[in-house]
C-alpha positions in Angstrom: -4.3 44.4 18.0 -1.2 43.2 16.2 2.2 43.7 17.9 5.3 45.0 16.2 8.9 45.2 17.5 11.4 47.7 16.1 15.0 46.8 16.6 17.5 49.6 15.7 20.3 51.4 17.6 19.4 54.7 16.0 17.0 56.1 18.5 15.6 58.9 16.2 14.9 56.5 13.3 13.4 54.0 15.7 11.1 56.6 17.3 10.0 57.8 13.9 9.1 54.3 12.7 7.3 53.7 15.9 5.1 56.8 15.5 4.3 55.9 11.8 3.5 52.3 12.6 1.4 53.1 15.7 -0.7 55.5 13.6 -1.7 52.5 11.5 -3.2 50.9 14.6 -0.3 48.6 15.6 0.9 48.2 19.2 4.7 49.0 18.9 7.6 48.2 21.2 11.3 49.2 20.7 14.7 47.7 21.3 18.2 49.2 20.6 20.2 46.0 20.9 20.0 42.3 20.0 20.1 41.4 23.7 17.2 43.7 24.6 15.2 42.4 21.5 15.7 38.7 22.5 14.4 39.5 26.0 11.3 41.1 24.6 10.7 38.2 22.2 10.9 35.8 25.1 8.3 37.8 27.0 5.9 38.9 24.3 4.4 37.3 21.1 5.0 39.7 18.2 3.4 39.4 14.8 6.1 41.2 13.0 9.6 42.6 13.7 11.5 45.3 11.9 15.2 44.8 12.4 18.3 46.6 11.4 21.0 44.5 9.8 23.7 46.4 11.8 23.3 46.3 15.6 26.0 47.2 18.2 26.1 43.8 19.8 25.2 41.3 17.0 24.4 41.1 13.3 20.7 41.3 12.5 21.2 38.3 10.3 22.2 36.0 13.1 19.6 37.6 15.3 16.9 36.6 12.7 17.8 32.9 13.1 17.6 33.2 16.9 14.2 35.0 16.8 12.8 32.4 14.4 14.0 29.6 16.8 12.1 31.3 19.7 9.0 32.4 17.7 8.7 30.6 14.2 5.4 32.4 13.4 6.8 36.0 13.8 7.7 37.6 10.5 10.9 39.7 10.3 11.6 42.6 7.9 15.2 43.6 7.6 16.4 47.2 7.3 19.5 47.4 5.1 21.7 50.4 4.3 22.4 51.4 0.7 24.8 48.9 -0.9 24.1 46.1 1.6 21.4 44.4 -0.3 23.3 41.1 0.0 22.7 41.3 3.7 19.0 41.4 3.1 19.2 38.4 0.9 21.2 36.5 3.5 18.6 37.4 6.1 15.8 35.9 4.0 17.8 32.7 3.9 17.7 32.8 7.7 13.9 33.1 7.6 13.3 36.8 7.3 10.0 37.8 5.5 11.6 40.5 3.3 14.1 43.4 3.4 13.8 47.1 2.7 16.4 49.8 2.2 16.7 52.5 4.9 15.4 55.9 3.9 14.7 55.2 0.3 11.7 53.0 0.7 9.7 54.6 3.6 6.5 54.6 1.5 6.8 50.8 1.1 7.2 49.9 4.7 3.5 50.0 5.8 2.2 47.8 2.9 5.1 45.4 3.5 4.4 45.4 7.3 0.7 44.7 6.6 1.5 41.7 4.5 4.0 40.4 7.1 1.3 40.7 9.9 -1.3 39.1 7.7 1.0 36.1 7.1 1.8 35.8 10.8 -1.9 35.8 11.7 -2.7 33.3 9.0 0.1 31.0 10.3 -1.3 31.3 13.8 -4.8 30.4 12.7 -3.5 27.4 10.8 -1.4 26.3 13.9 -4.5 26.7 16.0 -6.7 24.7 13.7 -4.0 22.0 13.5 -3.8 21.9 17.3 -7.6 21.6 17.5 -7.6 18.8 15.0 -4.7 17.0 16.8 -6.5 17.4 20.2 -9.7 16.1 18.7 -8.1 13.0 17.4 -5.7 12.4 20.3 -5.5 9.2 22.3 -6.8 11.1 25.4 -10.1 11.5 23.6 -10.6 7.7 23.2 -13.2 6.9 25.9 -12.7 3.8 28.0 -11.0 2.5 31.1 -11.5 -1.2 30.7 -8.4 -3.4 30.4 -9.1 -4.4 26.7 -9.3 -0.9 25.4 -6.4 0.4 27.5 -4.2 -2.4 26.1 -5.1 -1.3 22.6 -4.4 2.4 23.4 -1.0 1.5 24.8 0.0 -0.4 21.7 -1.3 2.3 19.4 0.7 5.0 21.3 3.9 3.0 20.9 3.4 2.4 17.1 2.3 6.1 16.5 5.9 7.2 17.3 7.2 5.0 14.5 6.5 4.9 10.7 5.4 1.2 10.8 2.4 -0.1 8.8 -0.5 -1.0 11.1 -3.3 -3.5 10.8 -6.4 -2.8 13.0 -8.8 -5.7 13.5 -12.1 -5.9 15.2 -15.9 -6.0 14.5 -17.7 -3.3 12.6 -18.2 -0.2 14.7 -15.4 -0.8 17.3 -13.7 2.5 16.4 -10.9 1.4 14.0 -10.9 4.8 12.1 -10.8 6.6 15.4 -7.6 4.6 16.3 -6.2 5.2 12.8 -6.6 9.0 13.2 -5.1 8.9 16.7 -2.0 7.0 15.4 -1.7 9.5 12.5 -2.0 12.7 14.7 0.2 11.1 17.4 3.1 10.7 15.0 5.6 12.7 13.0 3.2 13.0 10.0 0.5 14.8 12.0 0.7 18.0 9.9 0.2 16.1 6.7 -2.9 14.7 5.1 -4.9 11.8 6.7 -6.8 10.1 3.8 -9.5 7.5 4.7 -10.7 5.1 2.1 -13.5 2.5 2.5 -12.5 -0.2 0.1 -16.0 -1.7 0.4 -17.7 1.5 -0.6 -16.0 1.8 -4.0 -16.7 -0.6 -6.8 -13.8 -2.9 -7.6 -13.7 -1.6 -11.2 -12.8 2.0 -10.1 -10.9 1.4 -6.8 -7.6 1.2 -8.6 -8.1 4.5 -10.3 -9.3 6.1 -7.0 -6.2 4.9 -5.2 -3.5 5.5 -7.8 -5.0 7.9 -10.3 -5.1 7.6 -14.1 -3.9 9.1 -17.3 -6.2 10.8 -19.8 -7.5 8.2 -22.2 -6.8 5.2 -19.9 -10.4 4.2 -20.1 -13.8 5.5 -21.3 -14.5 8.7 -19.5 -10.9 9.4 -18.5 -10.7 12.8 -20.2 -7.8 14.2 -18.1 -4.9 13.2 -15.9 -6.2 12.5 -12.4 -4.3 12.1 -9.1 -5.2 9.3 -6.8 -5.6 9.1 -3.1 -2.1 7.9 -2.6 -0.9 11.1 -4.2 -3.2 13.0 -1.9 -1.8 11.2 1.1 1.9 11.7 0.1 4.0 12.5 3.2 1.0 11.7 5.3 -1.2 8.6 6.1 -3.7 6.6 4.1 -6.2 4.5 6.0 -7.5 1.5 4.0 -10.7 0.4 5.8 -12.3 -2.9 4.9 -9.0 -4.0 3.2 -10.4 -7.5 2.8 -12.8 -6.2 0.2 -9.9 -5.3 -2.2 -9.7 -7.7 -5.2 -6.7 -10.0 -5.5 -5.2 -8.2 -8.5 -5.3 -4.8 -6.8 -3.8 -6.4 -3.7 -0.7 -7.2 -5.7 -0.4 -3.5 -6.7 -0.8 -2.4 -3.1 1.9 -4.9 -2.1 4.3 -3.2 -4.6 3.6 0.2 -3.0 4.5 -1.2 0.4 7.7 -2.8 -0.9 9.0 -0.2 -3.3 7.1 3.0 -2.4 6.1 3.5 -6.0 3.1 2.7 -8.2 1.8 3.2 -11.7 -1.2 5.3 -12.5 -3.8 3.5 -14.6 -2.7 3.9 -18.2 0.8 5.1 -17.4 4.1 3.1 -17.6 6.2 5.6 -15.7 6.2 4.8 -11.9 5.3 7.5 -9.3 7.3 7.7 -6.1 5.3 8.1 -2.9 6.0 8.3 0.8 2.9 7.2 2.6 2.2 5.5 5.9 -0.4 2.8 5.5 -2.9 1.9 8.2 -5.3 -0.9 7.2 -8.4 -2.3 8.9 -10.7 -5.2 8.6 -13.6 -6.9 10.4 -12.8 -10.3 8.9 -10.3 -13.0 9.9 -7.6 -12.5 7.2 -6.1 -15.9 7.9 -9.3 -17.5 6.9 -9.5 -15.2 3.8 -6.0 -16.4 2.9 -7.1 -20.0 3.2 -10.1 -19.3 1.0 -7.8 -17.7 -1.6 -9.4 -14.3 -1.2 -6.4 -12.5 0.3 -2.7 -12.7 -0.4 -0.5 -14.0 2.4 2.5 -11.8 1.4 0.3 -8.7 1.6 -1.1 -9.8 5.0 2.4 -10.1 6.4 3.3 -6.7 5.0 0.2 -5.1 6.5 0.4 -6.9 9.9 3.8 -5.5 10.8 2.0 -4.2 13.9 -1.4 -5.6 14.6 -3.9 -4.1 17.1 -7.2 -5.8 17.9 -10.1 -3.6 19.1 -12.5 -5.2 21.5 -16.2 -5.5 20.9 -18.4 -3.3 23.1 -19.9 -6.3 24.9 -16.3 -7.1 26.0 -16.0 -3.7 27.7 -19.3 -3.3 29.5 -17.7 -0.9 32.0 -17.2 1.6 29.2 -20.8 1.7 28.1 -21.8 4.4 30.6 -19.0 6.9 29.8 -19.6 6.4 26.1 -23.3 6.9 26.4 -22.8 10.0 28.5 -20.4 11.4 25.9 -23.0 10.9 23.2 -25.7 12.5 25.4 -23.6 15.6 25.8 -22.8 15.7 22.0 -26.4 15.3 20.8 -27.9 17.6 23.4 -25.6 20.4 22.3 -26.6 19.8 18.7 -30.3 20.2 19.5 -29.5 23.1 21.9 -31.0 21.7 25.0 -29.7 20.6 28.5 -28.2 17.1 28.6 -30.6 14.7 30.2 -29.5 12.1 32.8 -29.9 8.3 32.4 -32.2 6.5 34.7 -30.9 3.3 36.4 -33.3 1.2 34.3 -32.2 2.9 31.1 -28.5 2.3 31.9 -29.2 -1.3 32.9 -30.7 -2.0 29.5 -27.8 -0.5 27.8 -25.3 -2.7 29.7 -27.3 -5.9 29.1 -27.7 -5.4 25.4 -25.5 -7.4 22.9 -24.5 -4.4 20.7 -23.8 -6.2 17.5 -23.0 -2.8 15.9 -20.8 -1.8 18.8 -20.0 1.8 19.4 -21.6 2.9 16.2 -24.9 1.3 17.2 -24.7 2.9 20.7 -24.1 6.3 19.1 -27.2 5.9 16.9 -29.3 4.7 19.9 -28.2 7.7 22.1 -29.0 10.2 19.3 -32.6 8.9 19.1 -32.9 8.7 22.8 -31.9 12.4 23.3 -34.2 13.5 20.5 -37.2 11.6 21.9 -36.6 12.4 25.6 -39.6 14.4 26.9 -37.9 15.5 30.1 -34.5 15.6 31.7 -34.4 11.8 32.5 -33.8 9.2 29.9 -36.1 6.2 30.6 -36.4 2.8 29.0 -39.3 4.0 26.9 -36.7 6.3 25.1 -34.9 3.2 23.8 -35.6 1.5 20.5 -38.0 -1.3 20.8 -35.4 -3.9 19.8 -33.4 -3.1 23.0 -36.6 -3.1 25.1 -37.8 -6.4 23.6 -34.3 -7.9 24.1 -34.7 -7.3 27.8 -38.3 -8.4 27.9 -37.4 -11.8 26.2 -35.3 -12.5 29.2 -38.3 -12.0 31.5 -40.6 -14.1 29.3 -42.9 -11.3 28.3 -45.7 -12.1 25.9 -45.6 -11.3 22.1 -48.4 -8.8 22.8 -46.1 -6.8 25.0 -43.4 -6.7 22.3 -45.9 -5.5 19.8 -47.1 -2.8 22.2 -43.6 -1.6 22.8 -42.9 -1.4 19.1 -46.2 0.4 18.4 -45.6 3.0 21.1 -42.0 3.6 19.9 -43.0 4.2 16.3 -45.9 6.5 17.4 -43.5 8.5 19.5 -41.0 8.9 16.6 -43.7 9.9 14.1 -44.9 12.6 16.6 -41.3 13.9 16.9 -40.8 14.1 13.1 -44.3 15.6 12.6 -45.3 12.7 10.3 -42.1 12.8 8.2 -41.8 9.1 7.5 -38.4 9.2 5.8 -36.9 11.0 8.8 -38.7 8.6 11.2 -37.3 5.6 9.3 -33.8 7.1 9.5 -34.1 7.6 13.3 -35.3 4.1 13.8 -32.7 2.6 11.5 -35.3 0.7 9.5 -36.3 0.8 5.8 -39.1 3.1 4.7 -41.2 0.2 3.3 -40.8 -1.5 6.7 -42.1 1.6 8.4 -45.1 1.8 6.1 -45.9 -1.8 6.7 -45.7 -1.3 10.5 -47.9 1.8 10.3 -50.5 -0.2 8.5 -50.2 -3.1 10.8 -50.6 -1.0 13.9 -53.2 1.4 12.3 -51.1 4.4 13.2 
C-alpha cells in the first residue's frame, strides 16, 4: 500500500484530505508543521507528500528541498493559495512534482496524486534494478582468493574510482569482461550505459560504422542516419574487447577519440562530441603487435594508462574449487535440481587439468557435468573425455582405454539429449560432423 503524508497547519483541511485520500486505498499520515513532517520523513518512506506552501515554522518551498535531500524518490505536490502560483513554480524548481491551488482544484488532486505515486514507485523499481545490476557486477562477486587474482582486484578497485582508460590483458576466458563491468559499476558512471564490443566479432569493413555511426547515403545500404556504440555509451563506459583485431586505420580514429573526445560519423564532416570511459582488452602481446606493425604505439600508450593483467586459471589452482562450486550452484538451479557435490577424484582432475580456455572452459565443463550427473555426486565419469584422457596419459594408460572413455562419454550425452545430435555436439563442444564420425566409429 502506497504511503502519503499531508503537511498543512489547517487541521480541518488536513483531515478532509486525509479522508478523501484514504478512501482511494492509500495509507495516510498527517503533520501540522515542517519540524513534525521532517521527523516523519526520517522515520517512514513515503511515496508522495502533499504540502502547503505556507507553514507556521518554515516555508513549504525550503521544506521541499530538505525532504528531497532525505528521500529523493518521494514526490511532493504543493498546495498554493489563490494568487501564489509563483510559489508553486518555485517549489517545482526545488524538486516538487507539481502544484495545485487550494479549494479550486479538489477534483484534480486524486489523479495528480496517482501520477506522483506511480512515478515514485517506478523510480524505486529502477533504483532496485540498478542496485541488483551493481551488486551482480561488483568486485565482491569476483571469485578467488589466490594472490594473483587478489592483486588484480586491488588494482581494479583503485582505478574504478577514477576516470582513467584501462587496458586488461590475459588469455582468452580469464574474465576480462567481468573485470570491465566491475570497474564500470564501481565508478561514478555506474548509472550510465556499459557497452561491450567484441572487435573480433565484427568485420573490419563495418566496425567503424558500428562504433561511430553513419550518415544516410554514406555507403550502399545506409538508408538513414544511425548512431554508433560510442553515442550509446556517452556518459558511460565502452568496453573494446579484442582490441588487437582493430585495423590500423580505425586505430587512428580511436586514438582521436581518446585525445579529443570527438569523432566523425562515417560520411559526416561535422565532429560529434562524446564523454566516454574506454576500457580495452586483449589476449595478445601488444608490444609484439607494435613490432609487427599491426598496432599503433601511440594508441597503446593511450590505452595502457592503467594496465591490469588477469592470471590464467592454471596460475590460480586454489580458485578452481570455489569457481567450480559456483558453477554447480548456477547450473543446478537452472535445471531445477539439488546441487550435486564433487567427489575427491572429480576435484583432483579439475585441479590437474591445464585449462587452456580458462574460466570459460571450466564453466562449460561444469554445465555438462551437472546435466549428466546421475546422482548427487559428481564423479570423474561426468567429465569430458579430454579431461579424463589428460589424466590417464600421465598414468600411461593404453589407447584402448582412451577410446573407451570417449565412447562412454558420447553415449551418455546422446542418452541425455534423447538422440539430439546437434545438442549433444554443443554440450561436448565439438563439431556436428565430428560427432557423426565418432558415432560411426564407435557404432553407437
